[in-house]
C-alpha positions in Angstrom: 0.1 0.0 -0.1 2.8 2.5 1.1 4.7 1.4 -1.9 1.9 1.9 -4.2 1.4 5.5 -2.7 5.1 6.3 -3.3 5.2 5.6 -6.9 1.8 7.6 -7.4 3.0 10.4 -5.7 6.3 10.2 -7.7 4.3 10.0 -10.7 2.3 13.3 -9.8 6.0 14.7 -9.0 7.0 14.2 -12.5 3.9 15.1 -14.0 3.9 18.6 -12.4 7.7 18.7 -13.2 6.9 18.3 -16.7 4.1 20.8 -16.7 6.5 23.2 -15.5 8.9 22.6 -18.0 6.1 22.8 -20.6 4.8 26.3 -19.2 8.5 27.6 -18.9 9.1 26.6 -22.6 5.8 28.4 -23.5 6.9 31.6 -21.6 10.5 31.5 -23.2 8.5 31.3 -26.6 6.2 34.1 -25.6 9.2 36.1 -24.7 10.8 35.4 -27.8 7.9 36.2 -29.9 7.5 39.5 -27.9 11.0 40.7 -28.6 10.6 39.8 -32.2 7.4 41.9 -32.2 9.1 44.8 -30.7 12.1 44.6 -33.1 9.6 44.5 -36.1 7.9 47.5 -34.9 11.1 49.2 -33.9 12.2 48.6 -38.0 9.1 49.8 -39.0 9.4 53.2 -37.3 12.8 53.7 -38.5 11.6 52.8 -42.2 8.9 55.2 -41.7 11.3 58.0 -40.5 13.9 57.6 -42.8 11.1 57.5 -45.9 9.7 60.5 -44.6 13.3 62.3 -44.4 14.1 61.2 -48.1 10.7 62.5 -49.2 11.4 66.1 -47.4 14.7 66.2 -49.1 13.3 65.5 -52.3 10.6 67.9 -51.9 13.4 70.5 -51.0 15.3 70.0 -54.2 12.7 69.8 -56.7 11.8 72.7 -58.3 
């Protein structure tokens, strides 16, 4: 009976550990995706700023 309980609690601990690892992996992937989104947003802002500046310069030089 005690042996049965110990093996059951071991299995539960393993499952909890596995779930924790899965959760950590998900969190890691979420963080990675968040950083990717932030990087893309930053690139878009820089491109927009650059294009706006180019357009402004072009407008100044054209008659």
